C-alpha positions as CSV (number, residue, x, y, z in Angstrom):
1,M,-0.2,-0.2,0.3
2,P,1.7,3.5,-0.5
3,K,2.6,5.2,2.3
4,P,1.0,7.4,4.6
5,L,0.5,11.0,4.5
6,T,2.7,13.2,6.0
7,S,1.7,17.3,5.8
8,E,4.7,17.5,2.9
9,S,2.9,14.7,0.8
10,L,-0.4,16.7,0.6
11,L,1.3,19.2,-0.6
12,K,3.4,17.7,-3.3
13,P,2.3,18.3,-7.0
14,Y,0.4,16.2,-9.3
15,V,1.3,16.7,-12.6
16,I,-1.6,16.6,-15.3
17,P,0.0,14.9,-18.3
18,Q,-0.2,17.4,-21.9
19,A,-3.2,16.8,-23.7
20,W,-4.6,13.8,-21.1
21,A,-8.4,15.0,-21.7
22,Q,-8.0,14.9,-25.8
23,R,-6.8,11.8,-26.0
24,V,-9.6,10.3,-23.5
25,V,-12.1,12.4,-26.5
26,A,-10.3,10.2,-29.5
27,W,-10.2,7.3,-27.7
28,Q,-13.7,7.0,-27.2
29,L,-14.4,8.2,-30.4
30,T,-13.3,4.7,-31.4
31,H,-13.2,2.5,-28.4
32,G,-15.7,3.5,-26.4
33,R,-18.9,1.9,-25.4
34,N,-21.0,4.7,-28.5
35,D,-23.8,2.0,-28.7
36,L,-26.0,2.5,-25.5
37,P,-29.7,3.8,-26.0
38,W,-29.2,6.8,-23.8
39,Q,-26.2,8.4,-26.0
40,G,-26.4,10.4,-29.0
41,T,-28.9,12.4,-27.9
42,R,-28.8,16.0,-26.1
43,D,-32.0,15.3,-24.0
44,P,-31.3,15.6,-20.2
45,Y,-34.3,13.3,-19.3
46,P,-32.6,10.3,-20.8
47,V,-29.2,11.3,-19.6
48,W,-30.6,11.9,-16.3
49,L,-32.2,8.7,-16.2
50,S,-29.7,6.7,-17.0
51,E,-27.3,8.4,-14.4
52,I,-29.5,7.7,-11.7
53,M,-29.9,4.3,-12.6
54,L,-26.6,3.7,-13.1
55,Q,-25.2,4.5,-9.4
56,Q,-24.1,1.7,-7.8
57,T,-25.5,-0.6,-10.4
58,Q,-24.0,-2.3,-13.7
59,V,-24.8,-1.4,-17.5
60,V,-26.3,-4.9,-18.3
61,T,-29.0,-4.7,-15.4
62,V,-30.1,-0.9,-16.4
63,L,-30.4,-1.9,-20.0
64,D,-34.0,-3.2,-19.3
65,Y,-35.3,-1.3,-16.6
66,F,-33.8,2.3,-19.1
67,N,-36.1,0.8,-21.7
68,R,-38.9,0.0,-19.9
69,F,-39.2,3.0,-18.1
70,L,-38.9,5.3,-21.3
71,Q,-42.1,3.3,-22.8
72,R,-43.9,3.8,-19.7
73,F,-42.9,7.2,-19.1
74,P,-41.5,9.0,-22.0
75,N,-40.4,12.3,-21.2
76,V,-40.1,14.3,-17.7
77,L,-44.2,15.3,-17.5
78,A,-45.0,11.9,-17.6
79,L,-42.9,10.8,-14.4
80,A,-43.5,13.5,-12.3
81,Q,-47.3,12.8,-13.0
82,A,-47.4,9.1,-12.3
83,T,-48.2,7.7,-8.5
84,Q,-45.0,7.0,-6.3
85,D,-46.0,3.5,-6.1
86,E,-46.2,3.1,-10.5
87,V,-42.5,4.4,-10.1
88,L,-41.5,2.1,-7.5
89,G,-43.5,-0.7,-9.2
90,L,-41.8,-0.3,-12.3
91,W,-37.9,0.4,-10.4
92,S,-39.1,-3.2,-8.3
93,G,-35.9,-5.4,-8.2
94,L,-33.2,-2.7,-9.5
95,G,-32.3,-1.8,-6.1
96,Y,-31.5,1.3,-3.7
97,Y,-35.0,2.6,-3.6
98,S,-34.1,5.7,-2.6
99,R,-32.9,6.6,-6.1
100,A,-36.4,5.4,-7.1
101,R,-37.9,7.5,-5.0
102,N,-35.8,11.2,-5.2
103,L,-36.4,10.7,-9.3
104,H,-40.1,11.0,-9.1
105,A,-39.4,14.0,-6.7
106,C,-37.1,15.4,-9.0
107,A,-39.1,15.2,-12.2
108,Q,-41.8,16.9,-10.4
109,Q,-39.8,20.1,-9.0
110,V,-38.6,20.1,-12.6
111,V,-41.7,20.6,-14.2
112,S,-43.4,22.6,-10.8
113,E,-40.4,25.1,-10.8
114,W,-38.4,24.7,-14.1
115,A,-41.2,24.7,-16.2
116,G,-40.4,21.1,-17.1
117,V,-36.6,21.9,-18.5
118,F,-33.9,20.6,-16.7
119,P,-31.5,23.1,-15.5
120,R,-28.4,24.1,-17.9
121,S,-25.7,24.4,-15.2
122,A,-24.1,21.7,-12.7
123,A,-24.4,24.1,-9.8
124,D,-28.7,24.7,-10.5
125,L,-28.8,20.7,-11.3
126,Q,-27.6,19.9,-8.0
127,T,-30.5,22.0,-6.1
128,L,-33.0,19.3,-7.5
129,P,-33.7,15.9,-5.5
130,G,-30.9,12.9,-5.6
131,I,-28.7,14.7,-7.9
132,G,-25.3,15.0,-6.3
133,P,-22.2,16.7,-8.1
134,S,-20.9,13.7,-10.3
135,T,-24.7,13.7,-11.7
136,A,-24.9,17.3,-12.0
137,A,-21.5,17.2,-13.8
138,A,-22.5,14.4,-16.2
139,V,-26.2,16.1,-17.2
140,A,-24.3,19.4,-17.4
141,S,-21.0,18.5,-19.6
142,I,-23.1,15.7,-21.7
143,C,-26.2,17.8,-22.5
144,Y,-25.0,21.3,-22.2
145,G,-21.2,20.9,-22.8
146,E,-20.0,22.6,-19.6
147,R,-17.1,22.5,-18.9
148,V,-17.2,20.7,-15.1
149,A,-15.9,17.5,-14.1
150,I,-17.6,13.8,-12.7
151,L,-16.2,11.9,-9.9
152,D,-17.7,8.7,-9.5
153,G,-15.9,5.7,-9.0
154,N,-14.9,4.5,-12.2
155,V,-13.7,7.8,-12.5
156,K,-11.8,8.3,-8.8
157,R,-10.1,4.9,-10.1
158,V,-8.5,6.3,-13.2
159,L,-7.8,9.5,-11.7
160,T,-5.6,8.4,-9.1
161,R,-3.7,5.8,-10.8
162,V,-2.7,7.9,-13.2
163,L,-2.1,11.1,-11.4
164,G,-0.6,8.3,-8.6
165,F,-2.7,10.2,-6.1
166,D,-1.9,8.4,-2.9
167,A,-4.2,10.7,-0.5
168,D,-6.9,8.6,1.6
169,L,-10.3,8.7,-0.3
170,S,-12.1,8.0,3.1
171,Q,-11.1,11.6,3.7
172,P,-13.6,14.1,2.4
173,K,-10.3,16.9,2.1
174,H,-8.5,14.5,0.3
175,E,-11.3,13.7,-2.2
176,R,-12.1,17.4,-2.3
177,M,-8.0,17.3,-3.5
178,L,-9.1,14.8,-6.8
179,W,-12.0,16.8,-7.9
180,A,-10.1,20.1,-8.1
181,L,-7.4,17.7,-10.0
182,A,-10.6,16.6,-12.3
183,Q,-11.6,20.1,-13.3
184,Q,-7.8,21.3,-13.7
185,V,-8.0,17.9,-16.4
186,L,-10.1,20.5,-18.5
187,D,-8.6,23.4,-18.3
188,P,-6.6,22.6,-21.8
189,L,-10.1,21.9,-23.6
190,P,-10.8,24.8,-26.2
191,T,-13.5,26.6,-25.3
192,V,-15.3,27.0,-28.9
193,D,-15.4,22.7,-28.7
194,L,-16.7,22.3,-25.4
195,A,-20.0,21.5,-27.0
196,K,-18.6,18.4,-29.0
197,T,-15.7,17.8,-26.7
198,M,-17.5,17.6,-22.7
199,P,-19.9,15.2,-23.9
200,R,-16.8,12.7,-25.0
201,Y,-14.5,13.2,-22.4
202,T,-17.4,12.4,-19.9
203,Q,-18.2,9.5,-21.6
204,G,-15.0,8.9,-22.4
205,I,-13.7,8.8,-18.8
206,M,-16.7,6.7,-17.6
207,D,-15.6,4.2,-20.1
208,L,-11.9,3.9,-19.8
209,G,-13.2,3.7,-15.9
210,A,-15.8,0.4,-16.8
211,T,-14.1,-1.2,-19.5
212,V,-10.5,-0.6,-18.9
213,C,-9.2,0.7,-15.8
214,R,-11.2,-1.6,-14.1
215,L,-10.5,-2.5,-10.4
216,R,-9.2,-6.0,-10.6
217,N,-7.4,-7.2,-13.6
218,P,-6.8,-3.9,-15.5
219,S,-6.0,-4.0,-19.6
220,C,-3.2,-1.5,-19.2
221,A,-2.4,-2.6,-22.8
222,A,-5.1,-1.1,-24.4
223,C,-5.5,2.1,-21.8
224,P,-4.5,4.9,-24.3
225,V,-2.6,6.7,-21.6
226,A,-0.8,3.6,-20.0
227,D,2.6,5.6,-20.8
228,V,1.4,8.5,-18.8
229,C,0.0,6.3,-15.9
230,S,2.1,6.9,-13.0
231,A,0.3,3.8,-11.0
232,R,1.6,1.6,-14.0
233,K,5.1,2.9,-13.8
234,Q,5.3,2.6,-10.1
235,N,4.0,-1.1,-11.0
236,R,1.1,-0.5,-7.9
237,V,-2.0,0.0,-10.1
238,A,-3.9,-2.2,-7.4
239,D,-3.0,0.3,-5.1
240,Y,-5.2,2.7,-6.1
241,P,-7.4,4.1,-5.3
242,V,-6.3,4.8,-1.4
243,K,-9.3,4.1,1.0
244,T,-8.7,3.2,4.6
245,R,-11.8,3.5,6.3
246,R,-14.1,0.7,5.3
247,V,-18.1,0.4,6.3
248,K,-18.7,-2.4,8.6
249,R,-21.1,-4.8,8.2
250,T,-24.2,-5.4,9.7
251,S,-27.1,-8.2,10.1
252,Q,-30.5,-8.1,11.1
253,S,-33.1,-11.2,11.0
254,Y,-36.5,-10.8,10.0
255,W,-39.7,-12.8,9.8
256,L,-41.9,-12.1,7.0
257,L,-45.5,-13.4,6.9
258,L,-46.2,-14.5,3.6
259,A,-50.8,-15.1,3.1
260,A,-52.0,-15.8,0.4
261,T,-55.4,-17.5,-1.2
262,P,-55.4,-20.4,-3.4
263,G,-56.0,-18.0,-6.3
264,G,-53.1,-15.7,-5.2
265,T,-54.6,-13.1,-3.3
266,V,-51.8,-11.8,-1.2
267,W,-51.7,-9.4,2.2
268,L,-49.1,-6.6,2.1
269,S,-48.4,-3.3,3.7
270,A,-46.4,-0.1,2.6
271,R,-43.1,0.2,5.0
272,P,-42.4,3.1,6.5
273,T,-39.8,5.6,5.7
274,P,-37.3,5.9,6.9
275,G,-36.3,1.9,7.5
276,V,-35.4,-1.1,5.7
277,W,-37.4,-0.9,2.0
278,A,-39.1,2.6,3.0
279,G,-41.9,3.0,0.9
280,L,-42.3,-0.3,-1.0
281,Y,-45.0,-3.0,-0.5
282,C,-43.7,-5.8,1.4
283,A,-45.4,-8.5,3.3
284,E,-45.6,-7.9,7.5
285,L,-42.2,-7.9,9.2
286,F,-41.5,-9.2,12.9
287,T,-38.0,-9.5,14.2
288,S,-39.2,-12.8,16.1
289,H,-41.1,-15.9,15.2
290,Q,-42.5,-15.7,18.6
291,A,-44.2,-12.0,17.6
292,L,-45.2,-13.0,14.3
293,L,-47.3,-15.5,15.3
294,K,-48.8,-13.1,18.2
295,A,-49.9,-11.2,15.4
296,L,-52.0,-13.3,14.1
297,P,-56.0,-14.5,14.9
298,A,-55.4,-17.6,17.0
299,E,-57.1,-19.8,14.8
300,L,-54.5,-19.2,12.4
301,Q,-51.7,-19.9,14.2
302,S,-51.7,-23.4,13.8
303,Q,-52.2,-23.2,10.0
304,T,-48.5,-21.6,8.9
305,Q,-45.4,-23.2,8.1
306,D,-41.9,-22.2,8.5
307,L,-40.1,-21.8,4.5
308,P,-36.2,-22.3,4.3
309,P,-34.7,-18.6,5.1
310,V,-33.3,-16.6,2.5
311,L,-29.6,-14.2,2.6
312,H,-30.2,-10.9,1.4
313,K,-27.0,-8.8,1.1
314,L,-27.6,-4.8,0.6
315,T,-24.9,-2.5,0.4
316,H,-23.5,-2.9,3.7
317,R,-26.1,-5.1,5.8
318,D,-27.3,-8.7,5.5
319,L,-30.6,-9.2,5.9
320,H,-32.2,-13.0,7.6
321,L,-35.1,-13.5,6.3
322,H,-37.5,-16.3,7.5
323,P,-40.5,-16.7,5.6
324,V,-44.1,-18.1,6.8
325,W,-46.4,-19.3,4.9
326,L,-50.1,-19.4,5.2
327,Q,-52.6,-20.1,3.0
328,V,-56.3,-18.4,3.7
329,S,-59.6,-18.6,2.1
330,Q,-60.8,-16.2,0.0
331,V,-63.7,-14.9,2.7
332,Q,-60.8,-15.0,5.3
333,T,-59.7,-12.2,3.1
334,Q,-62.7,-10.3,3.6
335,S,-61.6,-8.7,6.6
336,A,-58.0,-7.5,8.0
337,L,-55.4,-10.3,8.3
338,V,-53.2,-8.1,11.0
339,S,-55.1,-5.6,13.3
340,E,-53.2,-2.1,14.0
341,S,-51.5,-2.4,10.4
342,T,-51.7,-0.5,7.3
343,G,-51.9,-3.8,5.4
344,K,-54.8,-5.4,3.1
345,W,-55.2,-7.6,0.6
346,F,-53.9,-7.5,-3.1
347,S,-55.4,-9.2,-5.6
348,N,-53.4,-11.6,-8.6
349,T,-53.8,-8.4,-10.5
350,Q,-52.6,-6.3,-8.8
351,W,-49.6,-6.9,-6.4
352,P,-47.1,-7.6,-9.3
353,D,-47.7,-3.9,-10.4
354,L,-46.3,-2.8,-7.1
355,G,-43.0,-1.4,-5.8
356,L,-41.9,-5.2,-3.8
357,P,-38.8,-5.8,-2.1
358,A,-37.1,-8.3,-5.3
359,P,-36.5,-11.0,-2.3
360,L,-40.7,-10.6,-1.3
361,R,-41.3,-10.4,-5.3
362,L,-39.4,-13.8,-5.9
363,L,-40.9,-15.5,-2.8
364,L,-44.4,-14.5,-3.8
365,E,-44.3,-15.8,-7.6
366,Q,-42.9,-19.1,-6.5
367,L,-45.6,-19.6,-3.8
368,T,-48.3,-18.6,-5.3
369,K,-47.5,-20.3,-8.9
370,S,-46.9,-23.1,-6.8
């Protein structure tokens, strides 16, 4: 690993290779990803939509969701007029559901405060829900040619390796330093060509990190800037970026009450905000098997069946899910299953369109088809 930083090392100059940004632009034109459905447009709506979906999610996963969203909500007005349940239902399975809630809130704010037109500057874009500095820079640079740098995970990796930036990015002041350097990279780009070069550069630096300068097994031989890469010269590519602090994983156990009729009507309730799966519809969650049984009418407690547990991994937390199956008659759906709950019964034509946690959707699909 790189040596610990001293006050002197923080002041050392990081030399930006000459014409580095221009080389990335040229490489993207011939070797970058140029066939993704959100490319080749200056319309900020699909660009913004793709940027939100791509946060912590791979391109191959995003593709189907992106196309379905555009079919259902072809523009920002259509998205703004949708209900949150409709948005979460279409997002279901993509994960990180706060993105979907912010997506909806952002569309509504663009319509109500910006007359349905996305702001043109990164600074104004950052005032909208769910749009951070890097996403704002991506939209502003790709759609409006603004000379502003992005700094997502892929870009951090490329820049720290090329520049030999060994400051610990777990400290905010060091990330600010890297952001300033990312902005300096853009200084040599001619102002007259920014409308063409900024979209290419922004897409190019993302492509470089995603397809060449990968976290593991980078393809240095295919890199257009390998000859000026400090990490490669030092034979320390794997040491960058430096980030010493790691988020500790936690675990939590829940018992899920999966109640359904033979016809596929199921009992679901909306999850509170904040909390796990906030805003989604879910089976009733309990912290113990005993609590689950206690919530049921006495005549149903003996009819439950424990199913094999399921491990569901979130970013920093492991959820140990214990499904408990309960089949009820159609007559029993005329009344509430769990007292003092926001839950209700949903038919087999209703619940598939709701926003559901991915493991719950899979369980329900398996159980109601058996």
